[in-house]
Backbone and ligand atoms as CSV (ligand in chain L), in Angstrom:
chain,resi,resn,atom,element,x,y,z
A,1,MET,N,N,33.683,21.330,9.961
A,1,MET,CA,C,33.350,22.166,8.802
A,1,MET,C,C,31.856,22.505,8.828
A,2,ALA,N,N,31.527,23.777,8.612
A,2,ALA,CA,C,30.120,24.181,8.618
A,2,ALA,C,C,29.414,23.576,7.400
A,3,PHE,N,N,28.173,23.150,7.601
A,3,PHE,CA,C,27.405,22.562,6.493
A,3,PHE,C,C,26.836,23.693,5.651
A,4,ASP,N,N,27.134,23.666,4.376
A,4,ASP,CA,C,26.698,24.744,3.474
A,4,ASP,C,C,25.316,24.376,2.890
A,5,SER,N,N,24.262,24.943,3.496
A,5,SER,CA,C,22.899,24.575,3.090
A,5,SER,C,C,22.594,24.979,1.659
A,6,ARG,N,N,23.113,26.126,1.265
A,6,ARG,CA,C,22.861,26.621,-0.109
A,6,ARG,C,C,23.464,25.655,-1.130
A,7,ALA,N,N,24.742,25.252,-0.847
A,7,ALA,CA,C,25.417,24.319,-1.763
A,7,ALA,C,C,24.701,22.961,-1.767
A,8,PHE,N,N,24.194,22.549,-0.594
A,8,PHE,CA,C,23.453,21.288,-0.486
A,8,PHE,C,C,22.215,21.336,-1.374
A,9,ARG,N,N,21.491,22.455,-1.271
A,9,ARG,CA,C,20.279,22.625,-2.084
A,9,ARG,C,C,20.622,22.579,-3.578
A,10,ASP,N,N,21.690,23.274,-3.937
A,10,ASP,CA,C,22.113,23.285,-5.348
A,10,ASP,C,C,22.493,21.876,-5.819
A,11,ALA,N,N,23.175,21.137,-4.931
A,11,ALA,CA,C,23.586,19.771,-5.302
A,11,ALA,C,C,22.352,18.882,-5.498
A,12,LEU,N,N,21.329,19.059,-4.644
A,12,LEU,CA,C,20.095,18.278,-4.809
A,12,LEU,C,C,19.429,18.598,-6.144
A,13,GLY,N,N,19.604,19.837,-6.599
A,13,GLY,CA,C,19.017,20.259,-7.870
A,13,GLY,C,C,19.624,19.568,-9.073
A,14,ALA,N,N,20.734,18.843,-8.866
A,14,ALA,CA,C,21.348,18.089,-9.962
A,14,ALA,C,C,20.569,16.817,-10.260
A,15,PHE,N,N,19.589,16.519,-9.412
A,15,PHE,CA,C,18.722,15.351,-9.648
A,15,PHE,C,C,17.487,15.842,-10.398
A,16,PRO,N,N,17.361,15.547,-11.691
A,16,PRO,CA,C,16.198,16.045,-12.446
A,16,PRO,C,C,14.917,15.341,-11.984
A,17,THR,N,N,13.860,16.091,-11.861
A,17,THR,CA,C,12.586,15.510,-11.421
A,17,THR,C,C,11.465,15.945,-12.360
A,18,GLY,N,N,10.335,15.280,-12.245
A,18,GLY,CA,C,9.110,15.784,-12.838
A,18,GLY,C,C,8.537,16.839,-11.904
A,19,VAL,N,N,7.400,17.384,-12.295
A,19,VAL,CA,C,6.721,18.382,-11.461
A,19,VAL,C,C,5.260,17.930,-11.322
A,20,ALA,N,N,4.737,18.071,-10.114
A,20,ALA,CA,C,3.339,17.696,-9.855
A,20,ALA,C,C,2.643,18.829,-9.120
A,21,VAL,N,N,1.328,18.877,-9.270
A,21,VAL,CA,C,0.519,19.759,-8.410
A,21,VAL,C,C,-0.310,18.853,-7.517
A,22,ILE,N,N,-0.239,19.124,-6.211
A,22,ILE,CA,C,-1.059,18.389,-5.251
A,22,ILE,C,C,-2.256,19.267,-4.917
A,23,THR,N,N,-3.446,18.705,-4.984
A,23,THR,CA,C,-4.648,19.449,-4.606
A,23,THR,C,C,-5.314,18.744,-3.429
A,24,ALA,N,N,-5.949,19.564,-2.597
A,24,ALA,CA,C,-6.674,19.021,-1.444
A,24,ALA,C,C,-7.861,19.922,-1.183
A,25,SER,N,N,-8.832,19.400,-0.432
A,25,SER,CA,C,-9.988,20.219,-0.081
A,25,SER,C,C,-9.569,21.174,1.029
A,26,GLY,N,N,-9.615,22.466,0.764
A,26,GLY,CA,C,-9.285,23.442,1.801
A,26,GLY,C,C,-10.498,23.683,2.689
A,27,ALA,N,N,-10.422,24.694,3.540
A,27,ALA,CA,C,-11.522,24.974,4.460
A,27,ALA,C,C,-12.802,25.255,3.676
A,28,GLN,N,N,-12.694,26.106,2.628
A,28,GLN,CA,C,-13.893,26.404,1.833
A,28,GLN,C,C,-13.805,25.848,0.413
A,29,ARG,N,N,-12.614,25.997,-0.179
A,29,ARG,CA,C,-12.452,25.607,-1.582
A,29,ARG,C,C,-11.175,24.788,-1.717
A,30,PRO,N,N,-11.068,24.036,-2.823
A,30,PRO,CA,C,-9.837,23.255,-3.004
A,30,PRO,C,C,-8.610,24.150,-3.166
A,31,ILE,N,N,-7.474,23.645,-2.713
A,31,ILE,CA,C,-6.220,24.405,-2.799
A,31,ILE,C,C,-5.174,23.546,-3.507
A,32,GLY,N,N,-4.105,24.203,-3.983
A,32,GLY,CA,C,-3.076,23.463,-4.703
A,32,GLY,C,C,-1.686,23.959,-4.371
A,33,ILE,N,N,-0.703,23.093,-4.585
A,33,ILE,CA,C,0.703,23.457,-4.393
A,33,ILE,C,C,1.548,22.703,-5.414
A,34,THR,N,N,2.555,23.376,-5.948
A,34,THR,CA,C,3.502,22.765,-6.883
A,34,THR,C,C,4.588,22.038,-6.101
A,35,VAL,N,N,4.871,20.791,-6.469
A,35,VAL,CA,C,5.926,20.033,-5.779
A,35,VAL,C,C,6.784,19.249,-6.775
A,36,ASN,N,N,8.021,18.983,-6.369
A,36,ASN,CA,C,8.828,18.030,-7.146
A,36,ASN,C,C,9.312,16.888,-6.251
A,37,SER,N,N,8.736,16.781,-5.052
A,37,SER,CA,C,9.143,15.723,-4.121
A,37,SER,C,C,8.282,14.475,-4.275
A,38,PHE,N,N,7.345,14.484,-5.227
A,38,PHE,CA,C,6.485,13.318,-5.436
A,38,PHE,C,C,7.340,12.094,-5.797
A,39,ALA,N,N,6.996,10.953,-5.227
A,39,ALA,CA,C,7.701,9.706,-5.573
A,39,ALA,C,C,6.775,8.516,-5.392
A,40,SER,N,N,7.004,7.491,-6.189
A,40,SER,CA,C,6.276,6.244,-5.985
A,40,SER,C,C,6.954,5.499,-4.845
A,41,VAL,N,N,6.180,4.760,-4.067
A,41,VAL,CA,C,6.725,4.044,-2.912
A,41,VAL,C,C,6.498,2.544,-3.034
A,42,SER,N,N,5.258,2.145,-3.276
A,42,SER,CA,C,4.908,0.713,-3.233
A,42,SER,C,C,3.851,0.416,-4.291
A,43,LEU,N,N,3.981,-0.767,-4.925
A,43,LEU,CA,C,2.964,-1.178,-5.901
A,43,LEU,C,C,1.808,-1.911,-5.209
A,44,ASP,N,N,2.133,-2.710,-4.185
A,44,ASP,CA,C,1.101,-3.483,-3.494
A,44,ASP,C,C,1.385,-3.482,-1.995
A,45,PRO,N,N,0.719,-2.651,-1.233
A,45,PRO,CA,C,-0.370,-1.763,-1.638
A,45,PRO,C,C,0.154,-0.578,-2.439
A,46,PRO,N,N,-0.723,0.076,-3.221
A,46,PRO,CA,C,-0.276,1.198,-4.043
A,46,PRO,C,C,-0.086,2.463,-3.198
A,47,LEU,N,N,1.176,2.827,-2.976
A,47,LEU,CA,C,1.487,3.985,-2.129
A,47,LEU,C,C,2.388,4.960,-2.857
A,48,VAL,N,N,2.155,6.240,-2.612
A,48,VAL,CA,C,3.024,7.300,-3.145
A,48,VAL,C,C,3.331,8.258,-1.994
A,49,LEU,N,N,4.324,9.125,-2.196
A,49,LEU,CA,C,4.608,10.121,-1.164
A,49,LEU,C,C,4.941,11.457,-1.783
A,50,TRP,N,N,4.846,12.487,-0.978
A,50,TRP,CA,C,5.394,13.800,-1.307
A,50,TRP,C,C,5.732,14.477,-0.003
A,51,CYS,N,N,6.543,15.515,-0.063
A,51,CYS,CA,C,7.015,16.182,1.143
A,51,CYS,C,C,6.564,17.628,1.146
A,52,MET,N,N,6.109,18.087,2.319
A,52,MET,CA,C,5.566,19.437,2.437
A,52,MET,C,C,6.379,20.237,3.442
A,53,ASP,N,N,6.831,21.402,3.010
A,53,ASP,CA,C,7.606,22.309,3.851
A,53,ASP,C,C,6.762,22.748,5.055
A,54,LYS,N,N,7.295,22.551,6.258
A,54,LYS,CA,C,6.529,22.917,7.464
A,54,LYS,C,C,6.283,24.419,7.543
A,55,ARG,N,N,7.105,25.208,6.825
A,55,ARG,CA,C,6.918,26.670,6.884
A,55,ARG,C,C,5.843,27.147,5.919
A,56,SER,N,N,5.330,26.266,5.086
A,56,SER,CA,C,4.308,26.683,4.120
A,56,SER,C,C,3.023,27.089,4.829
A,57,GLN,N,N,2.408,28.141,4.302
A,57,GLN,CA,C,1.095,28.565,4.814
A,57,GLN,C,C,0.063,27.464,4.613
A,58,ARG,N,N,0.354,26.543,3.687
A,58,ARG,CA,C,-0.604,25.487,3.357
A,58,ARG,C,C,-0.381,24.205,4.154
A,59,HIS,N,N,0.655,24.207,5.011
A,59,HIS,CA,C,1.055,22.965,5.698
A,59,HIS,C,C,-0.097,22.332,6.465
A,60,GLU,N,N,-0.756,23.123,7.297
A,60,GLU,CA,C,-1.832,22.605,8.146
A,60,GLU,C,C,-2.963,22.016,7.283
A,61,ALA,N,N,-3.350,22.784,6.256
A,61,ALA,CA,C,-4.475,22.348,5.412
A,61,ALA,C,C,-4.163,21.028,4.710
A,62,PHE,N,N,-2.945,20.886,4.195
A,62,PHE,CA,C,-2.617,19.662,3.456
A,62,PHE,C,C,-2.414,18.467,4.390
A,63,THR,N,N,-1.757,18.702,5.527
A,63,THR,CA,C,-1.464,17.552,6.392
A,63,THR,C,C,-2.726,17.078,7.125
A,64,ALA,N,N,-3.709,17.977,7.296
A,64,ALA,CA,C,-4.946,17.590,7.988
A,64,ALA,C,C,-5.978,17.008,7.022
A,65,ALA,N,N,-5.824,17.244,5.732
A,65,ALA,CA,C,-6.834,16.793,4.762
A,65,ALA,C,C,-6.875,15.258,4.717
A,66,PRO,N,N,-8.064,14.672,4.564
A,66,PRO,CA,C,-8.170,13.212,4.549
A,66,PRO,C,C,-7.574,12.573,3.288
A,67,GLY,N,N,-7.375,13.384,2.269
A,67,GLY,CA,C,-6.811,12.849,1.035
A,67,GLY,C,C,-6.253,13.957,0.170
A,68,PHE,N,N,-5.642,13.556,-0.935
A,68,PHE,CA,C,-5.100,14.548,-1.873
A,68,PHE,C,C,-5.080,13.942,-3.268
A,69,THR,N,N,-5.038,14.811,-4.248
A,69,THR,CA,C,-4.955,14.392,-5.650
A,69,THR,C,C,-3.624,14.871,-6.226
A,70,VAL,N,N,-2.941,13.989,-6.936
A,70,VAL,CA,C,-1.654,14.322,-7.546
A,70,VAL,C,C,-1.852,14.435,-9.056
A,71,SER,N,N,-1.491,15.580,-9.632
A,71,SER,CA,C,-1.539,15.760,-11.090
A,71,SER,C,C,-0.110,15.879,-11.605
A,72,ILE,N,N,0.278,14.985,-12.496
A,72,ILE,CA,C,1.633,15.019,-13.066
A,72,ILE,C,C,1.615,15.970,-14.257
A,73,LEU,N,N,2.458,17.001,-14.181
A,73,LEU,CA,C,2.360,18.089,-15.152
A,73,LEU,C,C,3.101,17.801,-16.453
A,74,GLY,N,N,2.528,18.352,-17.524
A,74,GLY,CA,C,3.175,18.325,-18.831
A,74,GLY,C,C,3.799,19.683,-19.123
A,75,THR,N,N,4.505,19.781,-20.238
A,75,THR,CA,C,5.185,21.043,-20.567
A,75,THR,C,C,4.195,22.206,-20.703
A,76,GLY,N,N,2.937,21.903,-21.043
A,76,GLY,CA,C,1.929,22.960,-21.171
A,76,GLY,C,C,1.482,23.544,-19.834
A,77,HIS,N,N,1.929,22.963,-18.720
A,77,HIS,CA,C,1.490,23.414,-17.393
A,77,HIS,C,C,2.493,24.359,-16.726
A,78,ARG,N,N,3.451,24.851,-17.471
A,78,ARG,CA,C,4.515,25.641,-16.848
A,78,ARG,C,C,3.985,26.851,-16.066
A,79,GLU,N,N,3.017,27.551,-16.654
A,79,GLU,CA,C,2.487,28.740,-15.962
A,79,GLU,C,C,1.691,28.355,-14.719
A,80,VAL,N,N,0.934,27.273,-14.825
A,80,VAL,CA,C,0.173,26.793,-13.668
A,80,VAL,C,C,1.144,26.437,-12.547
A,81,SER,N,N,2.236,25.787,-12.922
A,81,SER,CA,C,3.235,25.373,-11.940
A,81,SER,C,C,3.823,26.592,-11.234
A,82,SER,N,N,4.158,27.620,-11.998
A,82,SER,CA,C,4.732,28.841,-11.400
A,82,SER,C,C,3.706,29.508,-10.491
A,83,ARG,N,N,2.454,29.540,-10.947
A,83,ARG,CA,C,1.415,30.192,-10.144
A,83,ARG,C,C,1.239,29.500,-8.790
A,84,LEU,N,N,1.177,28.162,-8.804
A,84,LEU,CA,C,0.927,27.451,-7.546
A,84,LEU,C,C,2.208,27.258,-6.720
A,85,ALA,N,N,3.299,27.851,-7.178
A,85,ALA,CA,C,4.533,27.867,-6.378
A,85,ALA,C,C,4.732,29.238,-5.740
A,86,ARG,N,N,3.844,30.196,-6.072
A,86,ARG,CA,C,3.981,31.546,-5.511
A,86,ARG,C,C,3.523,31.560,-4.059
A,87,PRO,N,N,4.301,32.172,-3.173
A,87,PRO,CA,C,3.881,32.223,-1.770
A,87,PRO,C,C,2.486,32.821,-1.647
A,88,GLY,N,N,1.637,32.133,-0.911
A,88,GLY,CA,C,0.282,32.634,-0.663
A,88,GLY,C,C,-0.704,32.343,-1.776
A,89,GLU,N,N,-0.241,31.800,-2.893
A,89,GLU,CA,C,-1.138,31.540,-4.025
A,89,GLU,C,C,-1.612,30.085,-3.955
A,90,HIS,N,N,-2.790,29.889,-3.385
A,90,HIS,CA,C,-3.264,28.518,-3.165
A,90,HIS,C,C,-4.496,28.194,-3.990
A,91,SER,N,N,-5.112,29.243,-4.553
A,91,SER,CA,C,-6.417,29.075,-5.181
A,91,SER,C,C,-6.317,28.413,-6.561
A,92,LEU,N,N,-7.322,27.604,-6.868
A,92,LEU,CA,C,-7.383,26.952,-8.182
A,92,LEU,C,C,-8.325,27.705,-9.120
A,93,ASP,N,N,-8.850,28.852,-8.655
A,93,ASP,CA,C,-9.825,29.610,-9.450
A,93,ASP,C,C,-9.281,29.922,-10.844
A,94,GLY,N,N,-10.082,29.643,-11.850
A,94,GLY,CA,C,-9.701,29.991,-13.218
A,94,GLY,C,C,-8.829,28.956,-13.907
A,95,LEU,N,N,-8.361,27.940,-13.176
A,95,LEU,CA,C,-7.522,26.903,-13.810
A,95,LEU,C,C,-8.413,25.826,-14.423
A,96,PRO,N,N,-8.002,25.264,-15.563
A,96,PRO,CA,C,-8.774,24.161,-16.142
A,96,PRO,C,C,-8.649,22.917,-15.257
A,97,LEU,N,N,-9.782,22.489,-14.701
A,97,LEU,CA,C,-9.760,21.387,-13.729
A,97,LEU,C,C,-10.574,20.201,-14.226
A,98,THR,N,N,-10.184,19.036,-13.792
A,98,THR,CA,C,-10.900,17.809,-14.107
A,98,THR,C,C,-11.442,17.243,-12.800
A,99,ALA,N,N,-12.756,17.014,-12.757
A,99,ALA,CA,C,-13.356,16.485,-11.526
A,99,ALA,C,C,-12.844,15.071,-11.267
A,100,THR,N,N,-12.698,14.716,-10.005
A,100,THR,CA,C,-12.325,13.347,-9.642
A,100,THR,C,C,-13.473,12.741,-8.841
A,101,GLU,N,N,-13.433,11.423,-8.680
A,101,GLU,CA,C,-14.527,10.776,-7.936
A,101,GLU,C,C,-14.398,11.018,-6.447
A,102,LEU,N,N,-13.157,11.134,-5.972
A,102,LEU,CA,C,-12.955,11.171,-4.525
A,102,LEU,C,C,-12.951,12.574,-3.932
A,103,GLY,N,N,-12.760,13.588,-4.744
A,103,GLY,CA,C,-12.816,14.926,-4.154
A,103,GLY,C,C,-11.985,15.975,-4.839
A,104,PRO,N,N,-10.759,16.229,-4.331
A,104,PRO,CA,C,-9.984,17.331,-4.889
A,104,PRO,C,C,-9.801,17.154,-6.400
A,105,PRO,N,N,-10.067,18.189,-7.190
A,105,PRO,CA,C,-9.946,18.041,-8.650
A,105,PRO,C,C,-8.495,17.899,-9.083
A,106,GLY,N,N,-8.312,17.323,-10.284
A,106,GLY,CA,C,-6.980,17.288,-10.881
A,106,GLY,C,C,-6.888,18.382,-11.925
A,107,LEU,N,N,-5.681,18.620,-12.439
A,107,LEU,CA,C,-5.501,19.609,-13.497
A,107,LEU,C,C,-5.749,18.944,-14.846
A,108,THR,N,N,-6.550,19.616,-15.662
A,108,THR,CA,C,-6.853,19.100,-16.990
A,108,THR,C,C,-5.549,18.945,-17.790
A,109,ASP,N,N,-5.484,17.895,-18.595
A,109,ASP,CA,C,-4.334,17.614,-19.458
A,109,ASP,C,C,-3.092,17.121,-18.720
A,110,SER,N,N,-3.274,16.670,-17.481
A,110,SER,CA,C,-2.134,16.094,-16.745
A,110,SER,C,C,-1.735,14.767,-17.384
A,111,LEU,N,N,-0.455,14.417,-17.240
A,111,LEU,CA,C,0.008,13.148,-17.805
A,111,LEU,C,C,-0.559,11.966,-17.017
A,112,ALA,N,N,-0.786,12.183,-15.725
A,112,ALA,CA,C,-1.430,11.168,-14.888
A,112,ALA,C,C,-2.054,11.873,-13.693
A,113,ILE,N,N,-3.105,11.260,-13.162
A,113,ILE,CA,C,-3.762,11.795,-11.968
A,113,ILE,C,C,-3.943,10.639,-10.982
A,114,PHE,N,N,-3.491,10.852,-9.745
A,114,PHE,CA,C,-3.623,9.844,-8.696
A,114,PHE,C,C,-4.516,10.393,-7.589
A,115,GLU,N,N,-5.583,9.676,-7.284
A,115,GLU,CA,C,-6.476,10.100,-6.200
A,115,GLU,C,C,-6.110,9.278,-4.957
A,116,CYS,N,N,-5.724,9.981,-3.918
A,116,CYS,CA,C,-5.128,9.311,-2.755
A,116,CYS,C,C,-5.859,9.602,-1.457
A,117,ALA,N,N,-5.896,8.593,-0.593
A,117,ALA,CA,C,-6.314,8.786,0.798
A,117,ALA,C,C,-5.036,8.947,1.608
A,118,ARG,N,N,-5.036,9.891,2.541
A,118,ARG,CA,C,-3.819,10.068,3.367
A,118,ARG,C,C,-3.662,8.843,4.263
A,119,GLU,N,N,-2.542,8.138,4.072
A,119,GLU,CA,C,-2.305,6.895,4.830
A,119,GLU,C,C,-1.599,7.224,6.142
A,120,LYS,N,N,-0.565,8.059,6.073
A,120,LYS,CA,C,0.251,8.371,7.241
A,120,LYS,C,C,1.045,9.623,6.969
A,121,THR,N,N,1.459,10.320,8.007
A,121,THR,CA,C,2.444,11.395,7.838
A,121,THR,C,C,3.645,11.073,8.727
A,122,PHE,N,N,4.816,11.497,8.274
A,122,PHE,CA,C,6.053,11.269,9.020
A,122,PHE,C,C,6.794,12.582,9.152
A,123,ASP,N,N,7.509,12.703,10.256
A,123,ASP,CA,C,8.361,13.876,10.416
A,123,ASP,C,C,9.583,13.713,9.517
A,124,GLY,N,N,9.876,14.754,8.743
A,124,GLY,CA,C,11.043,14.705,7.863
A,124,GLY,C,C,11.852,15.985,7.995
A,125,GLY,N,N,12.311,16.287,9.202
A,125,GLY,CA,C,13.100,17.506,9.405
A,125,GLY,C,C,12.248,18.737,9.219
A,126,ASP,N,N,12.629,19.602,8.293
A,126,ASP,CA,C,11.808,20.808,8.089
A,126,ASP,C,C,10.627,20.536,7.145
A,127,HIS,N,N,10.460,19.273,6.741
A,127,HIS,CA,C,9.317,18.886,5.922
A,127,HIS,C,C,8.494,17.799,6.629
A,128,THR,N,N,7.239,17.682,6.227
A,128,THR,CA,C,6.409,16.549,6.629
A,128,THR,C,C,6.256,15.648,5.414
A,129,ILE,N,N,6.471,14.355,5.615
A,129,ILE,CA,C,6.320,13.385,4.518
A,129,ILE,C,C,4.881,12.868,4.541
A,130,LEU,N,N,4.186,13.031,3.434
A,130,LEU,CA,C,2.796,12.557,3.352
A,130,LEU,C,C,2.749,11.303,2.488
A,131,LEU,N,N,2.331,10.218,3.103
A,131,LEU,CA,C,2.199,8.949,2.389
A,131,LEU,C,C,0.730,8.790,2.016
A,132,GLY,N,N,0.471,8.527,0.739
A,132,GLY,CA,C,-0.914,8.393,0.289
A,132,GLY,C,C,-1.172,7.030,-0.319
A,133,ARG,N,N,-2.357,6.504,-0.069
A,133,ARG,CA,C,-2.764,5.251,-0.706
A,133,ARG,C,C,-3.556,5.616,-1.965
A,134,VAL,N,N,-3.113,5.122,-3.099
A,134,VAL,CA,C,-3.776,5.457,-4.360
A,134,VAL,C,C,-5.053,4.625,-4.489
A,135,LEU,N,N,-6.181,5.323,-4.578
A,135,LEU,CA,C,-7.472,4.631,-4.682
A,135,LEU,C,C,-7.959,4.571,-6.121
A,136,ARG,N,N,-7.591,5.573,-6.892
A,136,ARG,CA,C,-7.962,5.626,-8.310
A,136,ARG,C,C,-6.857,6.354,-9.056
A,137,PHE,N,N,-6.724,6.062,-10.330
A,137,PHE,CA,C,-5.754,6.814,-11.129
A,137,PHE,C,C,-6.173,6.791,-12.590
A,138,SER,N,N,-5.651,7.745,-13.342
A,138,SER,CA,C,-5.875,7.774,-14.787
A,138,SER,C,C,-4.595,8.304,-15.418
A,139,ARG,N,N,-4.415,8.062,-16.703
A,139,ARG,CA,C,-3.212,8.568,-17.362
A,139,ARG,C,C,-3.479,8.838,-18.818
A,140,LYS,N,N,-2.669,9.764,-19.349
A,140,LYS,CA,C,-2.684,10.040,-20.787
A,140,LYS,C,C,-1.571,9.214,-21.384
A,141,LEU,N,N,-1.740,8.725,-22.592
A,141,LEU,CA,C,-0.693,7.865,-23.155
A,141,LEU,C,C,0.414,8.659,-23.836
A,142,GLU,N,N,0.168,9.944,-24.099
A,142,GLU,CA,C,1.177,10.748,-24.795
A,142,GLU,C,C,1.337,12.083,-24.101
A,143,GLY,N,N,2.411,12.778,-24.464
A,143,GLY,CA,C,2.593,14.138,-23.957
A,143,GLY,C,C,3.894,14.264,-23.197
A,144,PRO,N,N,4.669,15.339,-23.470
A,144,PRO,CA,C,5.964,15.521,-22.813
A,144,PRO,C,C,5.811,16.035,-21.372
A,145,PRO,N,N,6.622,15.510,-20.461
A,145,PRO,CA,C,6.533,15.931,-19.059
A,145,PRO,C,C,7.243,17.258,-18.807
A,146,LEU,N,N,6.735,18.009,-17.838
A,146,LEU,CA,C,7.472,19.177,-17.356
A,146,LEU,C,C,8.576,18.653,-16.435
A,147,VAL,N,N,9.778,19.184,-16.606
A,147,VAL,CA,C,10.950,18.703,-15.857
A,147,VAL,C,C,11.531,19.869,-15.058
A,148,PHE,N,N,12.066,19.571,-13.877
A,148,PHE,CA,C,12.739,20.592,-13.064
A,148,PHE,C,C,14.165,20.121,-12.814
A,149,PHE,N,N,15.129,20.982,-13.166
A,149,PHE,CA,C,16.540,20.590,-13.086
A,149,PHE,C,C,17.382,21.832,-12.807
A,150,ARG,N,N,18.233,21.748,-11.804
A,150,ARG,CA,C,19.102,22.872,-11.410
A,150,ARG,C,C,18.320,24.172,-11.242
A,151,GLY,N,N,17.165,24.062,-10.579
A,151,GLY,CA,C,16.392,25.250,-10.232
A,151,GLY,C,C,15.618,25.865,-11.373
A,152,LYS,N,N,15.554,25.150,-12.521
A,152,LYS,CA,C,14.829,25.713,-13.677
A,152,LYS,C,C,13.917,24.664,-14.297
A,153,TYR,N,N,12.847,25.179,-14.943
A,153,TYR,CA,C,12.004,24.280,-15.722
A,153,TYR,C,C,12.759,23.850,-16.966
A,154,SER,N,N,12.496,22.624,-17.376
A,154,SER,CA,C,13.192,22.072,-18.520
A,154,SER,C,C,12.259,21.063,-19.196
A,155,ALA,N,N,12.740,20.429,-20.231
A,155,ALA,CA,C,11.956,19.394,-20.910
A,155,ALA,C,C,12.902,18.285,-21.312
A,156,LEU,N,N,12.362,17.123,-21.580
A,156,LEU,CA,C,13.206,16.017,-22.012
A,156,LEU,C,C,13.682,16.265,-23.434
A,157,ALA,N,N,14.946,15.962,-23.700
A,157,ALA,CA,C,15.408,15.995,-25.079
A,157,ALA,C,C,14.717,14.852,-25.801
A,158,GLN,N,N,14.257,15.112,-27.001
A,158,GLN,CA,C,13.521,14.057,-27.714
A,158,GLN,C,C,14.495,13.101,-28.386
A,159,SER,N,N,15.338,12.474,-27.560
A,159,SER,CA,C,16.330,11.572,-28.120
A,159,SER,C,C,15.755,10.168,-28.242
A,160,LYS,N,N,16.416,9.365,-29.076
A,160,LYS,CA,C,15.988,7.974,-29.215
A,160,LYS,C,C,16.472,7.212,-27.992
A,161,PRO,N,N,15.809,6.092,-27.632
A,161,PRO,CA,C,16.298,5.313,-26.503
A,161,PRO,C,C,17.676,4.743,-26.804
A,162,PRO,N,N,18.499,4.487,-25.753
A,162,PRO,CA,C,19.838,3.965,-25.980
A,162,PRO,C,C,19.804,2.638,-26.732
A,163,GLU,N,N,20.896,2.374,-27.452
A,163,GLU,CA,C,21.049,1.133,-28.203
A,163,GLU,C,C,20.754,-0.067,-27.317
A,164,GLY,N,N,19.938,-0.993,-27.805
A,164,GLY,CA,C,19.679,-2.214,-27.039
A,164,GLY,C,C,18.585,-2.055,-26.006
A,165,ALA,N,N,18.084,-0.818,-25.820
A,165,ALA,CA,C,17.013,-0.642,-24.831
A,165,ALA,C,C,15.745,-1.294,-25.350
A,166,ALA,N,N,14.855,-1.630,-24.430
A,166,ALA,CA,C,13.614,-2.298,-24.822
A,166,ALA,C,C,12.916,-1.506,-25.906
A,167,GLY,N,N,12.510,-2.174,-26.966
A,167,GLY,CA,C,11.749,-1.511,-28.024
A,167,GLY,C,C,12.617,-0.914,-29.107
A,168,ARG,N,N,13.940,-0.898,-28.926
A,168,ARG,CA,C,14.825,-0.308,-29.933
A,168,ARG,C,C,15.580,-1.418,-30.659
A,169,PRO,N,N,15.437,-1.520,-31.997
A,169,PRO,CA,C,16.153,-2.586,-32.701
A,169,PRO,C,C,17.664,-2.368,-32.646
A,170,THR,N,N,18.430,-3.440,-32.601
A,170,THR,CA,C,19.886,-3.340,-32.639
A,170,THR,C,C,20.363,-3.877,-33.985
A,171,ASP,N,N,21.700,-3.813,-34.223
A,171,ASP,CA,C,22.266,-4.286,-35.480
A,171,ASP,C,C,21.963,-5.769,-35.705
A,172,LYS,N,N,21.806,-6.492,-34.560
A,172,LYS,CA,C,21.617,-7.946,-34.672
A,172,LYS,C,C,20.199,-8.298,-35.104
A,173,ASP,N,N,19.260,-7.324,-34.996
A,173,ASP,CA,C,17.853,-7.629,-35.353
A,173,ASP,C,C,17.677,-7.738,-36.856
L,1,FMN,C1,C,9.477,23.092,-9.092
L,1,FMN,C2,C,9.075,23.340,-7.667
L,1,FMN,C3,C,9.012,22.289,-6.779
L,1,FMN,C4,C,8.612,22.471,-5.455
L,1,FMN,N1,N,8.528,21.388,-4.625
L,1,FMN,C5,C,8.061,21.543,-3.359
L,1,FMN,C6,C,7.881,20.401,-2.535
L,1,FMN,O1,O,8.158,19.263,-2.912
L,1,FMN,N2,N,7.386,20.606,-1.284
L,1,FMN,C7,C,7.074,21.862,-0.816
L,1,FMN,O2,O,6.631,21.981,0.326
L,1,FMN,N3,N,7.242,22.966,-1.590
L,1,FMN,C8,C,7.721,22.831,-2.851
L,1,FMN,N4,N,7.867,23.926,-3.659
L,1,FMN,C9,C,7.510,25.247,-3.118
L,1,FMN,C10,C,5.996,25.499,-3.139
L,1,FMN,O3,O,5.461,25.248,-4.434
L,1,FMN,C11,C,5.655,26.960,-2.792
L,1,FMN,O4,O,6.540,27.798,-3.448
L,1,FMN,C12,C,5.721,27.311,-1.347
L,1,FMN,O5,O,4.934,26.396,-0.642
L,1,FMN,C13,C,5.159,28.752,-1.188
L,1,FMN,O6,O,4.859,29.065,0.138
L,1,FMN,P1,P,3.386,28.968,0.826
L,1,FMN,O7,O,2.939,27.538,0.714
L,1,FMN,O8,O,3.660,29.376,2.219
L,1,FMN,O9,O,2.427,29.891,0.112
L,1,FMN,C14,C,8.283,23.765,-4.984
L,1,FMN,C15,C,8.361,24.851,-5.881
L,1,FMN,C16,C,8.744,24.645,-7.196
L,1,FMN,C17,C,8.796,25.807,-8.149
């Protein structure tokens, strides 16, 4: 049976994710890309990963950069996310940026920012997997995350945590 790549992609879209912008120092100026492949890997040592499409015009710049900054987007970043997902749109000009100690800026008002040194890259089929060691991080304590689900931006329903979940009183309390 032929493998249906389109259906495979759609099926992967059933896994809801957050959205992040990865920034790195480009040849002259910092560049950015919208991703939803960001994932935590290890607490000790602190490692994270994301995957970069080998066909991207930005592939060489990101995989060669000594480090990268991960900004976890909130619902207010929807336009920024769309802009940095446009083919050929790599520039951060005009975006509200927050300086970092290590280099590539983060996006202002991000839910969290991770400053990473590139630890290793791995071949991942048509993507390159970039493993980063987190050297510094910061986070906001509040704010709704931008969510990507079934090929569309979305947001979390503001529901209460399930019965019995940590922090939620039950009938027995
Ligand atoms: C929500 C969302 C998530 C994305 N996640 C990734 C990703 O994890 N890795 C990736 O390489 N591209 C991802 N993309 C695509 C890039 O943002 C961008 O569209 C693509 O790199 C454009 O081509 P260019 O880099 O050649 O300009 C994502 C796009 C969107 C809208």
